[in-house]
N, C-alpha and C positions, 0 to 999 in steps of 0.2 A: 518540417515536413508532417507527415501524418501522425508521428509519434507526439510532436508538440500539441497538435489539435486534441489528441486523446488526453493529454495531461491537463490541457485547459478545460475540456468538457468535464472531466472528472472533478476538477476544482470548482466549477460552477455548479455541478450536481451536490458537491458537498456544501457549499455555500447556500444553496436553494433548501436543502435538507435542514441546515442550521437555522435558517430564516423560519421554515415552517415549524420547526419545534419551538422556537422562541415564541411564535404567535399563537400556537396551539396552548401554550401555558398561560395565556390571558383570559381572563373574564371578559365576556362581551365581544369576543372576536370569533368569528366562524372562518375556518381555514379550508379552501379547496386545493388540496395537495395531495400527492401519494402518501399513503401511511407508512411505507418503508422509505426512510431517508435516501438509501442508495438508489431508489428509483425515481427521485425528484430532480426534475430538470432545473435550469436557472430561472425559471419563471413560475410564479405561484400567485393564486388569487385568494382574496380575502374579503370579508366585509365585517363593518363593525355593526352590532345589534342596534337596530333603530335608526340608522344613519345612511343616506345616500351614498353611493360609492363616490360620485363626484365631489360631494362635499367633504368627504374623508381625504380624497386626493389633493383638494383645495387646501385643507388645513395642515396637511404634510408639506404641501409646496410652501405655504408660509413659514415653515420651520426648516427649509433648505432641502427637502426630499422631492424629488421628481418621479411621481408615480402617475398611472392613467387609471380613471374610473369610467366605468360604463360598459358597454357590450363588446368593445374591442374588435369590431366588425366580425363577430363571430356569435350571431344570434342562436344558431342551431346548438353550438356547444353550451351556451348559457341555458337553453331550453333543456337539454340533457342534465346540466348540474342543477337545474332547478332555481336558477337565479334571474329569471325573467320577471318583470320587465327591466329591472334597473342595471343588472350586471354585477361586477365585482370590482374591486380595487386591484390592480395588476402590479405585482413588484417583481422587477428583474434584476437578477445578480449576475456577477461574472467571475472569472478567475482573478480579478483584481478586486473583489469584494472581500474585506477581511472580517473576522470574527468581531472586531471593535466596531466596523461599519454596522453590522447586524445588531449588536448591543446598543448602539447609539439610536438606530432606528426603532428597536423595540421600547427603548426607553421614551422616546418621543410619541410613539403610537400609544403607550400606555397612559401618557400624560393626557392625550386627546380622549381616550376611553373615560378616564376619571372625570373630565370636564374641566 
């Protein structure tokens, strides 16, 4: 019921906050997420400095991670965030996303940043 939904939503927020914290700790990564991890939902956006979002998403796909790059049908949100014309890379996590999943993603993203 409703209680299970709240537990799942809280877990996704926790995973989203953990992912945001991991990405914020990387040089060359700009994160567009809530500053307070408790306020972060299970979706966050980021960009790699000097790289188009689609190219980042493609590089991650080649390494087994399915993310989306671009405007995500939300150009007004990107105008507000200052990410026009290219948009961002969007990462979605859920209640099933573990800390190990986030660590693996962060490790792969760091390898892409380093080139």
